[in-house]
All heavy atoms as TSV, in Angstrom:
chain	resi	resn	atom	element	x	y	z
A	1	MET	N	N	98.414	94.428	113.136
A	1	MET	CA	C	98.732	93.431	112.178
A	1	MET	C	C	100.277	93.207	112.176
A	1	MET	O	O	100.994	94.144	112.049
A	1	MET	CB	C	98.249	93.799	110.809
A	1	MET	CG	C	98.597	92.892	109.701
A	1	MET	SD	S	98.051	93.406	108.089
A	1	MET	CE	C	96.460	92.575	108.073
A	2	ALA	N	N	100.693	92.005	112.292
A	2	ALA	CA	C	102.122	91.659	112.353
A	2	ALA	C	C	102.728	91.684	110.979
A	2	ALA	O	O	102.095	91.342	109.985
A	2	ALA	CB	C	102.308	90.288	113.019
A	3	ASN	N	N	103.980	92.049	110.920
A	3	ASN	CA	C	104.715	92.033	109.642
A	3	ASN	C	C	105.086	90.601	109.300
A	3	ASN	O	O	105.491	89.836	110.176
A	3	ASN	CB	C	105.985	92.864	109.709
A	3	ASN	CG	C	105.669	94.371	109.843
A	3	ASN	OD1	O	104.625	94.813	109.378
A	3	ASN	ND2	N	106.597	95.071	110.430
A	4	ARG	N	N	104.972	90.220	108.038
A	4	ARG	CA	C	105.350	88.899	107.643
A	4	ARG	C	C	106.798	88.937	107.198
A	4	ARG	O	O	107.363	89.949	106.833
A	4	ARG	CB	C	104.507	88.388	106.521
A	4	ARG	CG	C	104.595	89.177	105.283
A	4	ARG	CD	C	103.632	88.655	104.242
A	4	ARG	NE	N	103.812	89.408	103.015
A	4	ARG	CZ	C	103.700	88.924	101.807
A	4	ARG	NH1	N	103.407	87.705	101.659
A	4	ARG	NH2	N	103.910	89.684	100.823
A	5	PRO	N	N	107.513	87.798	107.276
A	5	PRO	CA	C	108.952	87.766	106.895
A	5	PRO	C	C	109.087	88.032	105.411
A	5	PRO	O	O	108.211	87.707	104.592
A	5	PRO	CB	C	109.407	86.377	107.293
A	5	PRO	CG	C	108.161	85.567	107.394
A	5	PRO	CD	C	107.016	86.524	107.745
A	6	ALA	N	N	110.249	88.522	105.026
A	6	ALA	CA	C	110.535	88.766	103.625
A	6	ALA	C	C	110.605	87.499	102.846
A	6	ALA	O	O	111.025	86.463	103.326
A	6	ALA	CB	C	111.857	89.516	103.507
A	7	LEU	N	N	110.134	87.576	101.561
A	7	LEU	CA	C	110.164	86.378	100.712
A	7	LEU	C	C	111.601	86.120	100.221
A	7	LEU	O	O	111.955	84.979	99.926
A	7	LEU	CB	C	109.256	86.582	99.527
A	7	LEU	CG	C	107.781	86.685	99.808
A	7	LEU	CD1	C	106.975	86.964	98.561
A	7	LEU	CD2	C	107.268	85.421	100.461
A	8	LEU	N	N	112.426	87.178	100.124
A	8	LEU	CA	C	113.777	87.017	99.707
A	8	LEU	C	C	114.624	87.975	100.558
A	8	LEU	O	O	114.429	89.165	100.555
A	8	LEU	CB	C	113.940	87.384	98.213
A	8	LEU	CG	C	115.368	87.354	97.641
A	8	LEU	CD1	C	115.898	85.959	97.666
A	8	LEU	CD2	C	115.378	87.951	96.246
A	9	LYS	N	N	115.559	87.377	101.263
A	9	LYS	CA	C	116.432	88.202	102.119
A	9	LYS	C	C	117.629	88.699	101.348
A	9	LYS	O	O	118.002	88.087	100.356
A	9	LYS	CB	C	116.939	87.342	103.322
A	9	LYS	CG	C	115.819	86.902	104.203
A	9	LYS	CD	C	116.392	86.025	105.351
A	9	LYS	CE	C	115.251	85.528	106.213
A	9	LYS	NZ	N	115.734	84.556	107.202
A	10	GLN	N	N	118.165	89.812	101.751
A	10	GLN	CA	C	119.298	90.381	101.032
A	10	GLN	C	C	120.477	89.461	101.029
A	10	GLN	O	O	121.173	89.390	100.008
A	10	GLN	CB	C	119.680	91.726	101.681
A	10	GLN	CG	C	120.807	92.417	100.935
A	10	GLN	CD	C	121.114	93.789	101.542
A	10	GLN	OE1	O	120.487	94.215	102.476
A	10	GLN	NE2	N	122.085	94.442	100.970
A	11	SER	N	N	120.690	88.734	102.069
A	11	SER	CA	C	121.802	87.782	102.129
A	11	SER	C	C	121.651	86.653	101.083
A	11	SER	O	O	122.610	86.212	100.459
A	11	SER	CB	C	121.960	87.183	103.537
A	11	SER	OG	O	120.792	86.467	103.891
A	12	GLU	N	N	120.409	86.236	100.877
A	12	GLU	CA	C	120.124	85.203	99.898
A	12	GLU	C	C	120.434	85.725	98.486
A	12	GLU	O	O	121.044	85.069	97.665
A	12	GLU	CB	C	118.675	84.711	99.981
A	12	GLU	CG	C	118.382	83.913	101.251
A	12	GLU	CD	C	116.894	83.637	101.373
A	12	GLU	OE1	O	116.035	84.409	100.877
A	12	GLU	OE2	O	116.620	82.562	101.946
A	13	LEU	N	N	119.939	86.945	98.214
A	13	LEU	CA	C	120.130	87.520	96.879
A	13	LEU	C	C	121.638	87.722	96.617
A	13	LEU	O	O	122.118	87.453	95.529
A	13	LEU	CB	C	119.364	88.878	96.789
A	13	LEU	CG	C	119.520	89.605	95.487
A	13	LEU	CD1	C	118.993	88.712	94.334
A	13	LEU	CD2	C	118.782	90.913	95.503
A	14	THR	N	N	122.346	88.191	97.644
A	14	THR	CA	C	123.772	88.400	97.476
A	14	THR	C	C	124.475	87.056	97.175
A	14	THR	O	O	125.348	87.003	96.312
A	14	THR	CB	C	124.369	89.003	98.763
A	14	THR	OG1	O	123.733	90.267	99.056
A	14	THR	CG2	C	125.885	89.246	98.632
A	15	ARG	N	N	124.067	86.034	97.880
A	15	ARG	CA	C	124.635	84.684	97.608
A	15	ARG	C	C	124.367	84.226	96.197
A	15	ARG	O	O	125.224	83.701	95.501
A	15	ARG	CB	C	124.092	83.677	98.660
A	15	ARG	CG	C	124.697	82.333	98.577
A	15	ARG	CD	C	124.176	81.419	99.638
A	15	ARG	NE	N	122.747	81.595	99.788
A	15	ARG	CZ	C	122.126	81.545	101.001
A	15	ARG	NH1	N	122.807	81.263	102.072
A	15	ARG	NH2	N	120.827	81.695	101.087
A	16	TYR	N	N	123.125	84.443	95.695
A	16	TYR	CA	C	122.788	84.018	94.351
A	16	TYR	C	C	123.616	84.799	93.312
A	16	TYR	O	O	124.139	84.233	92.381
A	16	TYR	CB	C	121.308	84.295	94.069
A	16	TYR	CG	C	120.336	83.544	94.903
A	16	TYR	CD1	C	119.053	84.002	95.117
A	16	TYR	CD2	C	120.666	82.348	95.521
A	16	TYR	CE1	C	118.123	83.280	95.886
A	16	TYR	CE2	C	119.757	81.627	96.287
A	16	TYR	CZ	C	118.469	82.119	96.468
A	16	TYR	OH	O	117.601	81.436	97.248
A	17	LEU	N	N	123.727	86.120	93.511
A	17	LEU	CA	C	124.495	86.925	92.562
A	17	LEU	C	C	125.949	86.577	92.545
A	17	LEU	O	O	126.584	86.530	91.501
A	17	LEU	CB	C	124.278	88.420	92.844
A	17	LEU	CG	C	122.842	88.900	92.677
A	17	LEU	CD1	C	122.734	90.364	93.078
A	17	LEU	CD2	C	122.379	88.702	91.257
A	18	LYS	N	N	126.528	86.304	93.696
A	18	LYS	CA	C	127.966	85.926	93.753
A	18	LYS	C	C	128.154	84.529	93.073
A	18	LYS	O	O	129.165	84.337	92.380
A	18	LYS	CB	C	128.441	85.836	95.212
A	18	LYS	CG	C	128.691	87.173	95.834
A	18	LYS	CD	C	129.236	87.009	97.267
A	18	LYS	CE	C	129.489	88.359	97.883
A	18	LYS	NZ	N	129.982	88.241	99.255
A	19	ALA	N	N	127.208	83.642	93.235
A	19	ALA	CA	C	127.318	82.316	92.619
A	19	ALA	C	C	127.233	82.448	91.072
A	19	ALA	O	O	127.985	81.802	90.342
A	19	ALA	CB	C	126.232	81.389	93.126
A	20	MET	N	N	126.329	83.340	90.607
A	20	MET	CA	C	126.189	83.564	89.169
A	20	MET	C	C	127.482	84.172	88.609
A	20	MET	O	O	127.978	83.771	87.529
A	20	MET	CB	C	124.991	84.458	88.880
A	20	MET	CG	C	123.641	83.776	89.116
A	20	MET	SD	S	122.219	84.864	88.905
A	20	MET	CE	C	122.363	85.228	87.183
A	21	LYS	N	N	128.038	85.123	89.321
A	21	LYS	CA	C	129.270	85.764	88.877
A	21	LYS	C	C	130.387	84.789	88.850
A	21	LYS	O	O	131.209	84.771	87.911
A	21	LYS	CB	C	129.625	86.979	89.727
A	21	LYS	CG	C	130.706	87.807	89.275
A	21	LYS	CD	C	130.852	89.062	90.050
A	21	LYS	CE	C	131.983	89.929	89.504
A	21	LYS	NZ	N	132.167	91.161	90.277
A	22	ALA	N	N	130.514	83.917	89.872
A	22	ALA	CA	C	131.557	82.941	89.962
A	22	ALA	C	C	131.453	81.883	88.789
A	22	ALA	O	O	132.466	81.335	88.312
A	22	ALA	CB	C	131.525	82.209	91.274
A	23	ALA	N	N	130.224	81.659	88.344
A	23	ALA	CA	C	129.977	80.710	87.242
A	23	ALA	C	C	130.227	81.385	85.888
A	23	ALA	O	O	130.129	80.691	84.874
A	23	ALA	CB	C	128.547	80.191	87.302
A	24	GLY	N	N	130.538	82.665	85.869
A	24	GLY	CA	C	130.829	83.375	84.626
A	24	GLY	C	C	129.621	83.956	83.975
A	24	GLY	O	O	129.680	84.397	82.816
A	25	ASN	N	N	128.505	84.089	84.688
A	25	ASN	CA	C	127.293	84.689	84.125
A	25	ASN	C	C	127.086	86.046	84.749
A	25	ASN	O	O	126.749	86.158	85.914
A	25	ASN	CB	C	126.081	83.795	84.443
A	25	ASN	CG	C	126.197	82.448	83.781
A	25	ASN	OD1	O	126.677	82.331	82.688
A	25	ASN	ND2	N	125.808	81.411	84.478
A	26	GLU	N	N	127.296	87.092	83.946
A	26	GLU	CA	C	127.102	88.438	84.443
A	26	GLU	C	C	125.691	88.882	84.390
A	26	GLU	O	O	125.202	89.640	85.203
A	26	GLU	CB	C	127.998	89.394	83.646
A	26	GLU	CG	C	129.488	89.233	83.876
A	26	GLU	CD	C	129.937	89.535	85.265
A	26	GLU	OE1	O	129.356	90.426	85.901
A	26	GLU	OE2	O	130.837	88.877	85.743
A	27	GLY	N	N	124.962	88.388	83.369
A	27	GLY	CA	C	123.553	88.808	83.237
A	27	GLY	C	C	122.629	87.775	83.826
A	27	GLY	O	O	122.991	86.654	84.163
A	28	GLY	N	N	121.420	88.178	84.009
A	28	GLY	CA	C	120.390	87.290	84.522
A	28	GLY	C	C	119.454	87.978	85.465
A	28	GLY	O	O	119.593	89.223	85.671
A	29	ARG	N	N	118.582	87.269	86.014
A	29	ARG	CA	C	117.580	87.863	86.941
A	29	ARG	C	C	117.105	86.826	87.923
A	29	ARG	O	O	117.202	85.600	87.709
A	29	ARG	CB	C	116.417	88.478	86.199
A	29	ARG	CG	C	115.502	87.493	85.508
A	29	ARG	CD	C	114.416	88.237	84.787
A	29	ARG	NE	N	113.376	87.364	84.320
A	29	ARG	CZ	C	113.356	86.701	83.188
A	29	ARG	NH1	N	114.371	86.845	82.361
A	29	ARG	NH2	N	112.383	85.903	82.915
A	30	VAL	N	N	116.581	87.296	89.038
A	30	VAL	CA	C	115.999	86.446	90.055
A	30	VAL	C	C	114.547	86.853	90.207
A	30	VAL	O	O	114.250	88.041	90.424
A	30	VAL	CB	C	116.725	86.565	91.405
A	30	VAL	CG1	C	116.089	85.702	92.476
A	30	VAL	CG2	C	118.205	86.203	91.256
A	31	GLU	N	N	113.667	85.916	90.083
A	31	GLU	CA	C	112.216	86.192	90.283
A	31	GLU	C	C	111.755	85.538	91.583
A	31	GLU	O	O	112.189	84.397	91.870
A	31	GLU	CB	C	111.380	85.626	89.120
A	31	GLU	CG	C	111.563	86.400	87.859
A	31	GLU	CD	C	110.611	85.850	86.767
A	31	GLU	OE1	O	109.784	84.986	87.054
A	31	GLU	OE2	O	110.736	86.333	85.621
A	32	VAL	N	N	110.971	86.235	92.304
A	32	VAL	CA	C	110.412	85.700	93.551
A	32	VAL	C	C	108.925	85.590	93.379
A	32	VAL	O	O	108.187	86.535	93.121
A	32	VAL	CB	C	110.707	86.623	94.765
A	32	VAL	CG1	C	110.141	86.024	96.014
A	32	VAL	CG2	C	112.213	86.845	94.892
A	33	LYS	N	N	108.431	84.351	93.498
A	33	LYS	CA	C	106.990	84.083	93.299
A	33	LYS	C	C	106.264	84.352	94.585
A	33	LYS	O	O	106.857	84.324	95.664
A	33	LYS	CB	C	106.777	82.682	92.773
A	33	LYS	CG	C	107.419	82.467	91.419
A	33	LYS	CD	C	107.028	81.152	90.826
A	33	LYS	CE	C	107.646	81.075	89.439
A	33	LYS	NZ	N	107.190	79.896	88.729
A	34	PRO	N	N	104.985	84.594	94.531
A	34	PRO	CA	C	104.181	84.862	95.772
A	34	PRO	C	C	104.272	83.765	96.814
A	34	PRO	O	O	104.129	84.037	98.002
A	34	PRO	CB	C	102.761	85.030	95.260
A	34	PRO	CG	C	102.889	85.430	93.820
A	34	PRO	CD	C	104.133	84.745	93.359
A	35	ASP	N	N	104.543	82.510	96.375
A	35	ASP	CA	C	104.615	81.448	97.353
A	35	ASP	C	C	106.000	81.330	98.001
A	35	ASP	O	O	106.235	80.468	98.802
A	35	ASP	CB	C	104.209	80.108	96.709
A	35	ASP	CG	C	105.152	79.673	95.613
A	35	ASP	OD1	O	106.048	80.419	95.245
A	35	ASP	OD2	O	105.003	78.526	95.105
A	36	GLY	N	N	106.933	82.263	97.596
A	36	GLY	CA	C	108.243	82.272	98.172
A	36	GLY	C	C	109.300	81.539	97.395
A	36	GLY	O	O	110.422	81.447	97.789
A	37	THR	N	N	108.926	80.944	96.280
A	37	THR	CA	C	109.830	80.236	95.400
A	37	THR	C	C	110.763	81.221	94.714
A	37	THR	O	O	110.334	82.238	94.193
A	37	THR	CB	C	109.117	79.434	94.331
A	37	THR	OG1	O	108.154	78.564	94.982
A	37	THR	CG2	C	110.016	78.556	93.492
A	38	HIS	N	N	112.068	80.942	94.664
A	38	HIS	CA	C	113.029	81.763	93.994
A	38	HIS	C	C	113.407	81.056	92.642
A	38	HIS	O	O	113.800	79.914	92.643
A	38	HIS	CB	C	114.330	81.936	94.779
A	38	HIS	CG	C	114.061	82.463	96.157
A	38	HIS	ND1	N	114.913	82.291	97.191
A	38	HIS	CD2	C	113.067	83.166	96.646
A	38	HIS	CE1	C	114.445	82.885	98.315
A	38	HIS	NE2	N	113.318	83.417	97.986
A	39	VAL	N	N	113.285	81.781	91.549
A	39	VAL	CA	C	113.641	81.282	90.239
A	39	VAL	C	C	114.745	82.129	89.684
A	39	VAL	O	O	114.595	83.369	89.604
A	39	VAL	CB	C	112.401	81.290	89.284
A	39	VAL	CG1	C	112.750	80.713	87.945
A	39	VAL	CG2	C	111.214	80.607	89.876
A	40	ILE	N	N	115.872	81.511	89.315
A	40	ILE	CA	C	117.054	82.204	88.820
A	40	ILE	C	C	117.165	81.902	87.321
A	40	ILE	O	O	117.183	80.739	86.920
A	40	ILE	CB	C	118.295	81.757	89.589
A	40	ILE	CG1	C	118.132	82.041	91.069
A	40	ILE	CG2	C	119.536	82.454	89.007
A	40	ILE	CD1	C	119.223	81.412	91.918
A	41	PHE	N	N	117.251	83.024	86.537
A	41	PHE	CA	C	117.413	82.881	85.103
A	41	PHE	C	C	118.786	83.399	84.727
A	41	PHE	O	O	119.206	84.459	85.199
A	41	PHE	CB	C	116.384	83.752	84.370
A	41	PHE	CG	C	114.983	83.248	84.572
A	41	PHE	CD1	C	114.168	83.807	85.564
A	41	PHE	CD2	C	114.438	82.268	83.743
A	41	PHE	CE1	C	112.874	83.391	85.708
A	41	PHE	CE2	C	113.154	81.808	83.945
A	41	PHE	CZ	C	112.362	82.391	84.963
A	42	GLN	N	N	119.548	82.573	83.960
A	42	GLN	CA	C	120.893	82.982	83.539
A	42	GLN	C	C	120.826	83.612	82.202
A	42	GLN	O	O	119.906	83.376	81.414
A	42	GLN	CB	C	121.788	81.763	83.501
A	42	GLN	CG	C	121.974	81.131	84.852
A	42	GLN	CD	C	122.876	79.888	84.750
A	42	GLN	OE1	O	123.244	79.489	83.665
A	42	GLN	NE2	N	123.234	79.381	85.887
A	43	GLY	N	N	121.857	84.362	81.848
A	43	GLY	CA	C	121.952	84.976	80.551
A	43	GLY	C	C	121.279	86.325	80.490
A	43	GLY	O	O	120.932	86.881	81.490
A	44	GLU	N	N	121.119	86.800	79.297
A	44	GLU	CA	C	120.488	88.103	79.081
A	44	GLU	C	C	119.018	88.041	79.525
A	44	GLU	O	O	118.301	87.138	79.199
A	44	GLU	CB	C	120.557	88.535	77.630
A	44	GLU	CG	C	121.966	88.752	77.152
A	44	GLU	CD	C	122.658	89.844	77.855
A	44	GLU	OE1	O	121.995	90.887	78.137
A	44	GLU	OE2	O	123.877	89.741	78.178
A	45	SER	N	N	118.626	89.019	80.290
A	45	SER	CA	C	117.262	89.082	80.757
A	45	SER	C	C	116.373	89.629	79.621
A	45	SER	O	O	116.742	90.619	78.996
A	45	SER	CB	C	117.135	89.934	82.036
A	45	SER	OG	O	117.554	91.212	81.807
A	46	GLU	N	N	115.265	89.025	79.438
A	46	GLU	CA	C	114.326	89.461	78.406
A	46	GLU	C	C	113.473	90.573	78.953
A	46	GLU	O	O	113.056	90.503	80.147
A	46	GLU	CB	C	113.448	88.320	77.967
A	46	GLU	CG	C	114.238	87.105	77.364
A	46	GLU	CD	C	113.329	85.935	77.113
A	46	GLU	OE1	O	112.119	86.087	77.238
A	46	GLU	OE2	O	113.870	84.911	76.773
A	47	THR	N	N	113.191	91.515	78.125
A	47	THR	CA	C	112.293	92.577	78.587
A	47	THR	C	C	110.865	92.048	78.524
A	47	THR	O	O	110.527	91.229	77.719
A	47	THR	CB	C	112.403	93.843	77.706
A	47	THR	OG1	O	112.130	93.455	76.378
A	47	THR	CG2	C	113.831	94.435	77.806
A	48	SER	N	N	110.051	92.560	79.421
A	48	SER	CA	C	108.680	92.144	79.510
A	48	SER	C	C	107.916	92.572	78.255
A	48	SER	O	O	108.015	93.737	77.858
A	48	SER	CB	C	108.034	92.699	80.760
A	48	SER	OG	O	106.686	92.336	80.799
A	49	THR	N	N	107.174	91.674	77.655
A	49	THR	CA	C	106.395	92.022	76.492
A	49	THR	C	C	104.977	92.505	76.887
A	49	THR	O	O	104.264	93.023	76.035
A	49	THR	CB	C	106.256	90.823	75.548
A	49	THR	OG1	O	105.639	89.744	76.236
A	49	THR	CG2	C	107.589	90.375	74.975
A	50	VAL	N	N	104.648	92.378	78.151
A	50	VAL	CA	C	103.368	92.841	78.603
A	50	VAL	C	C	103.434	94.352	78.824
A	50	VAL	O	O	104.325	94.837	79.532
A	50	VAL	CB	C	102.992	92.136	79.940
A	50	VAL	CG1	C	101.605	92.658	80.421
A	50	VAL	CG2	C	102.993	90.635	79.740
A	51	THR	N	N	102.603	95.050	78.175
A	51	THR	CA	C	102.558	96.497	78.328
A	51	THR	C	C	101.307	96.945	78.978
A	51	THR	O	O	100.241	96.383	78.812
A	51	THR	CB	C	102.677	97.198	76.918
A	51	THR	OG1	O	101.640	96.780	76.106
A	51	THR	CG2	C	104.007	96.829	76.281
A	52	ASN	N	N	101.448	97.991	79.735
A	52	ASN	CA	C	100.321	98.593	80.439
A	52	ASN	C	C	99.846	99.773	79.593
A	52	ASN	O	O	100.669	100.584	79.155
A	52	ASN	CB	C	100.778	99.029	81.823
A	52	ASN	CG	C	99.652	99.515	82.663
A	52	ASN	OD1	O	98.622	99.925	82.147
A	52	ASN	ND2	N	99.848	99.508	83.972
A	53	PRO	N	N	98.558	99.896	79.313
A	53	PRO	CA	C	98.067	101.009	78.521
A	53	PRO	C	C	98.441	102.363	79.116
A	53	PRO	O	O	98.539	103.330	78.370
A	53	PRO	CB	C	96.564	100.832	78.497
A	53	PRO	CG	C	96.280	99.520	79.073
A	53	PRO	CD	C	97.472	99.024	79.745
A	54	CYS	N	N	98.658	102.444	80.384
A	54	CYS	CA	C	99.029	103.725	81.017
A	54	CYS	C	C	100.442	104.100	80.730
A	54	CYS	O	O	100.827	105.288	80.869
A	54	CYS	CB	C	98.795	103.664	82.554
A	54	CYS	SG	S	97.092	103.428	83.007
A	55	ASP	N	N	101.258	103.186	80.269
A	55	ASP	CA	C	102.659	103.462	79.967
A	55	ASP	C	C	102.785	104.482	78.861
A	55	ASP	O	O	103.676	105.369	78.883
A	55	ASP	CB	C	103.444	102.225	79.545
A	55	ASP	CG	C	103.705	101.314	80.771
A	55	ASP	OD1	O	103.624	101.808	81.912
A	55	ASP	OD2	O	104.033	100.169	80.548
A	56	ARG	N	N	101.891	104.432	77.852
A	56	ARG	CA	C	101.991	105.414	76.755
A	56	ARG	C	C	101.659	106.804	77.244
A	56	ARG	O	O	102.151	107.789	76.660
A	56	ARG	CB	C	101.070	105.024	75.624
A	56	ARG	CG	C	99.603	105.044	75.913
A	56	ARG	CD	C	98.737	104.639	74.708
A	56	ARG	NE	N	97.416	104.470	75.045
A	56	ARG	CZ	C	96.516	105.481	75.196
A	56	ARG	NH1	N	96.904	106.705	74.989
A	56	ARG	NH2	N	95.261	105.220	75.558
A	57	LEU	N	N	100.898	106.963	78.295
A	57	LEU	CA	C	100.635	108.276	78.839
A	57	LEU	C	C	101.836	108.903	79.522
A	57	LEU	O	O	101.946	110.130	79.622
A	57	LEU	CB	C	99.442	108.215	79.838
A	57	LEU	CG	C	98.102	107.722	79.240
A	57	LEU	CD1	C	97.103	107.566	80.356
A	57	LEU	CD2	C	97.614	108.691	78.206
A	58	LEU	N	N	102.715	108.055	80.024
A	58	LEU	CA	C	103.883	108.524	80.763
A	58	LEU	C	C	105.043	108.920	79.856
A	58	LEU	O	O	105.997	109.542	80.285
A	58	LEU	CB	C	104.326	107.486	81.788
A	58	LEU	CG	C	103.329	107.180	82.871
A	58	LEU	CD1	C	103.819	105.967	83.700
A	58	LEU	CD2	C	103.038	108.343	83.749
A	59	LYS	N	N	104.961	108.546	78.575
A	59	LYS	CA	C	106.026	108.851	77.607
A	59	LYS	C	C	105.945	110.306	77.164
A	59	LYS	O	O	105.021	110.997	77.187
A	59	LYS	CB	C	105.974	107.917	76.446
A	59	LYS	CG	C	106.437	106.519	76.865
A	59	LYS	CD	C	106.464	105.642	75.628
A	59	LYS	CE	C	106.902	104.251	76.067
A	59	LYS	NZ	N	106.959	103.335	74.980
């Protein structure tokens, strides 16, 4: 089985982060969807409200 190409290359992520920093935004996140779409969120990243029931076992 052949390997498929990466959905997000390191060079792309580096470019996104440098652009965010140049724009004055230190916080944020980049989401990669299964179809390969890159979504960039600026500002403080929100924590996920979805909890896994197994998480309480790990605490």
